[in-house]
C-alpha positions as CSV (number, residue, x, y, z in Angstrom):
1,X,-156.7,-69.7,22.4
2,X,-156.8,-72.1,19.4
3,X,-154.4,-73.3,16.8
4,X,-155.6,-76.0,14.4
5,X,-153.5,-78.1,12.0
6,X,-152.3,-76.8,8.7
7,X,-154.8,-76.0,5.9
8,X,-155.7,-78.3,3.0
9,X,-154.4,-76.5,-0.1
10,X,-156.1,-76.8,-3.5
11,X,-154.3,-78.3,-6.5
12,X,-151.8,-75.9,-8.0
13,X,-153.4,-76.3,-11.4
14,X,-156.6,-74.8,-10.0
15,X,-154.7,-71.9,-8.6
16,X,-152.8,-71.3,-11.9
17,X,-156.1,-71.3,-13.8
18,X,-157.7,-68.8,-11.5
19,X,-154.8,-66.4,-11.8
20,X,-156.3,-65.4,-15.2
21,X,-159.6,-64.4,-13.5
22,X,-160.2,-60.9,-12.1
23,X,-161.8,-60.2,-8.7
24,X,-164.8,-58.6,-10.6
25,X,-165.3,-61.6,-12.8
26,X,-165.0,-64.0,-9.9
27,X,-167.5,-62.0,-7.8
28,X,-170.0,-62.0,-10.7
29,X,-169.7,-65.7,-11.5
30,X,-169.8,-66.7,-7.8
31,X,-173.1,-64.7,-7.6
32,X,-174.5,-66.9,-10.4
33,X,-173.3,-69.9,-8.6
34,X,-175.2,-68.9,-5.4
35,X,-172.7,-67.0,-3.4
36,X,-174.5,-63.6,-3.3
37,X,-171.6,-61.4,-2.1
38,X,-168.1,-62.8,-1.8
39,X,-166.4,-59.4,-1.6
40,X,-164.5,-58.6,1.6
41,X,-165.4,-55.0,2.3
42,X,-163.1,-52.8,4.2
43,X,-159.6,-53.9,3.2
44,X,-158.5,-52.1,0.0
45,X,-155.5,-52.5,-2.3
46,X,-152.7,-50.6,-0.6
47,X,-150.1,-51.0,-3.4
48,X,-152.0,-50.8,-6.6
49,X,-151.4,-52.9,-9.6
50,X,-151.0,-56.2,-7.7
51,X,-153.0,-59.4,-8.2
52,X,-152.8,-62.5,-6.0
53,X,-154.6,-65.8,-6.0
54,X,-153.9,-68.4,-3.3
55,X,-155.3,-70.4,-0.3
56,X,-156.2,-68.6,2.9
57,X,-154.3,-68.9,6.2
58,X,-156.7,-67.5,8.7
59,X,-156.1,-65.5,11.9
60,X,-158.9,-64.5,14.3
61,X,-158.4,-61.5,16.5
62,X,-160.7,-60.9,19.5
63,X,-161.3,-58.0,21.9
64,X,-158.4,-58.0,24.4
65,X,-159.1,-59.3,27.9
66,X,-156.1,-58.8,30.2
67,X,-156.6,-62.0,32.3
68,X,-156.3,-64.1,29.1
69,X,-153.7,-62.0,27.3
70,X,-151.6,-59.5,29.1
71,X,-148.4,-59.7,27.1
72,X,-146.4,-56.7,26.0
73,X,-144.9,-56.7,22.5
74,X,-142.0,-59.1,23.3
75,X,-143.2,-61.1,26.4
76,X,-143.9,-64.8,25.9
77,X,-143.7,-64.4,22.1
78,X,-144.7,-68.0,21.4
79,X,-148.1,-67.3,23.0
80,X,-148.7,-64.7,20.4
81,X,-150.8,-66.5,17.8
82,X,-150.3,-63.8,15.2
83,X,-146.8,-65.3,14.9
84,X,-148.1,-68.8,14.6
85,X,-150.3,-68.2,11.6
86,X,-147.1,-67.2,9.7
87,X,-145.4,-70.4,10.8
88,X,-147.8,-72.3,8.5
89,X,-146.8,-70.3,5.4
90,X,-146.0,-72.2,2.2
91,X,-145.3,-70.5,-1.1
92,X,-148.4,-68.9,-2.6
93,X,-150.3,-68.6,0.7
94,X,-152.4,-65.5,1.6
95,X,-152.8,-64.6,5.2
96,X,-156.3,-63.4,6.0
97,X,-157.0,-61.6,9.4
98,X,-160.2,-60.8,11.0
99,X,-159.0,-57.8,13.0
100,X,-162.6,-56.5,13.6
101,X,-162.1,-53.4,11.5
102,X,-159.9,-52.0,14.3
103,X,-157.9,-49.0,13.2
104,X,-155.6,-48.7,16.1
105,X,-153.8,-52.1,16.3
106,X,-151.0,-53.0,13.9
107,X,-151.5,-56.8,13.4
108,X,-148.1,-57.3,11.6
109,X,-145.0,-55.1,11.2
110,X,-141.9,-55.1,9.1
111,X,-140.2,-58.1,10.7
112,X,-143.2,-60.4,10.6
113,X,-144.0,-59.5,7.0
114,X,-140.4,-59.9,6.0
115,X,-140.6,-63.4,7.4
116,X,-143.9,-64.1,5.6
117,X,-142.5,-63.0,2.3
118,X,-139.3,-64.9,2.8
119,X,-141.4,-68.1,3.3
120,X,-143.1,-67.4,-0.1
121,X,-146.2,-65.7,1.2
122,X,-148.1,-64.1,-1.7
123,X,-150.2,-61.5,0.0
124,X,-152.0,-60.1,3.1
125,X,-155.7,-59.3,3.6
126,X,-156.5,-57.7,6.9
127,X,-159.7,-56.2,8.1
128,X,-157.6,-53.7,10.1
129,X,-154.1,-52.3,10.1
130,X,-150.4,-53.0,9.9
131,X,-147.5,-51.0,11.3
132,X,-144.0,-50.1,10.1
133,X,-145.4,-49.1,6.8
134,X,-142.4,-47.0,5.7
135,X,-140.3,-50.2,5.8
136,X,-143.0,-52.6,4.8
137,X,-143.6,-50.8,1.5
138,X,-140.0,-51.7,0.5
139,X,-141.0,-55.4,0.6
140,X,-143.3,-54.9,-2.3
141,X,-145.7,-57.4,-0.7
142,X,-149.3,-57.2,-2.0
143,X,-151.5,-55.7,0.8
144,X,-155.2,-55.4,1.2
145,X,-155.7,-53.5,4.5
146,X,-157.8,-50.8,6.0
147,X,-154.9,-48.6,7.0
148,X,-151.7,-48.2,9.0
149,X,-150.8,-47.3,12.6
150,X,-147.7,-47.0,14.7
151,X,-149.2,-49.2,17.4
152,X,-148.3,-52.9,17.9
153,X,-151.0,-55.6,18.0
154,X,-151.9,-55.7,21.7
155,X,-151.1,-52.1,22.5
156,X,-154.8,-51.2,22.2
157,X,-157.9,-53.3,21.8
158,X,-157.1,-56.7,20.3
159,X,-155.6,-60.1,21.1
160,X,-154.8,-62.9,18.6
161,X,-157.2,-65.8,19.5
162,X,-157.3,-68.5,16.9
163,X,-155.3,-69.7,13.8
164,X,-156.7,-71.6,10.8
165,X,-160.4,-71.5,12.0
166,X,-163.4,-70.0,10.1
167,X,-163.3,-66.2,10.4
168,X,-165.8,-63.4,9.7
169,X,-164.2,-60.7,7.4
170,X,-166.7,-57.9,7.9
171,X,-169.6,-60.4,7.7
172,X,-168.0,-62.5,4.9
173,X,-167.1,-66.0,6.0
174,X,-163.6,-67.2,5.1
175,X,-162.8,-70.9,5.7
176,X,-159.1,-72.0,6.1
177,X,-158.0,-73.1,2.6
178,X,-160.6,-71.1,0.7
179,X,-159.1,-69.4,-2.3
180,X,-158.6,-65.6,-2.3
181,X,-158.6,-63.6,-5.5
182,X,-157.5,-60.1,-4.9
183,X,-156.7,-57.1,-7.2
184,X,-157.3,-53.4,-7.3
185,X,-161.1,-54.0,-7.1
186,X,-160.6,-55.7,-3.7
187,X,-160.5,-59.3,-2.3
188,X,-163.0,-62.0,-3.1
189,X,-163.4,-65.3,-1.3
190,X,-163.8,-68.4,-3.4
191,X,-165.3,-71.4,-1.6
192,X,-163.0,-74.3,-2.4
193,X,-165.8,-76.7,-3.5
194,X,-167.0,-74.1,-6.0
195,X,-163.5,-73.2,-7.4
196,X,-163.5,-75.8,-10.3
197,X,-166.9,-74.6,-11.5
198,X,-165.9,-71.0,-11.1
199,X,-162.8,-71.6,-13.2
200,X,-164.9,-73.1,-16.0
201,X,-167.6,-70.4,-16.0
202,X,-165.1,-67.5,-15.6
203,X,-162.9,-68.7,-18.4
204,X,-165.9,-68.8,-20.7
205,X,-166.9,-65.3,-19.5
206,X,-163.4,-63.9,-20.0
207,X,-163.3,-65.3,-23.6
208,X,-166.5,-63.7,-24.8
209,X,-165.7,-60.5,-23.0
210,X,-162.4,-60.3,-24.9
211,X,-164.3,-60.7,-28.2
212,X,-166.9,-58.2,-27.1
213,X,-164.2,-55.7,-26.1
214,X,-162.6,-55.9,-29.6
215,X,-166.0,-55.3,-31.3
216,X,-166.9,-52.4,-29.0
217,X,-163.5,-50.8,-29.6
218,X,-164.3,-51.0,-33.3
219,X,-167.6,-49.2,-32.7
220,X,-169.8,-52.2,-32.5
221,X,-173.4,-52.1,-31.1
222,X,-173.3,-52.3,-27.2
223,X,-176.8,-54.0,-27.3
224,X,-175.4,-56.8,-29.6
225,X,-172.0,-57.3,-28.0
226,X,-172.4,-56.7,-24.3
227,X,-173.7,-59.0,-23.1
228,X,-173.1,-61.2,-26.1
229,X,-176.5,-61.5,-27.9
230,X,-177.5,-64.7,-29.6
231,X,-177.2,-63.2,-33.1
232,X,-173.5,-62.4,-32.3
233,X,-172.8,-66.0,-31.3
234,X,-171.8,-67.3,-34.7
235,X,-169.4,-64.4,-35.2
236,X,-167.9,-65.1,-31.7
237,X,-167.4,-68.8,-32.4
238,X,-165.7,-68.0,-35.7
239,X,-163.4,-65.6,-33.8
240,X,-162.6,-68.4,-31.3
241,X,-161.8,-70.9,-34.1
242,X,-159.5,-68.4,-35.9
243,X,-157.7,-67.6,-32.6
244,X,-157.2,-71.2,-31.8
245,X,-155.8,-71.9,-35.3
246,X,-153.3,-69.1,-35.0
247,X,-152.1,-70.1,-31.5
């Protein structure tokens, strides 16, 4: 079983800029930058209306093999790497768990997630389940999960195997330190080296969409304003100048 050193986190200014970008805009712009499908399928927004942006702490679960991992819930707790990933938590981090889509193993419960939130953790993305949901929901911690279960993590089919290593989230690669953008549409993985270009492109996209939204609400021509046609460009630039002058 493997635990690697702490992740390299992106500059806070980059995280703050990406907070203005939705998962849908991020996915669309990443596709134009060559990442065909950055959406982590399976986990869904469990407490609607939340949005998080932050670097990924990663945890890899593997099929349980008793000669390697025979612990009960509380035996040899420091061998339980699902605890160790949370030890790395810094404010704003998002813990991302490849739980193999398993619907019977609760990766974290109330106590673990209370600790994570107390350390400043921003959100949780699990290709699987949590437990203790009646109490976890009181934490108001943003969750993207497949579901809930009463079972603890090794009661059934899984064992924690590696911390802060590359993981496969339902066939989407997540590297430790990649940026996660998650909202009600789902969770999107932003490769760290593409994040500055994504911020630039997505900010431009968000601005012209805001203008287009106004024009469409006024009854404007969909063919002219979405996407923004070239003959609407001068009107859009005038709107941008006026908005900047009034800011």
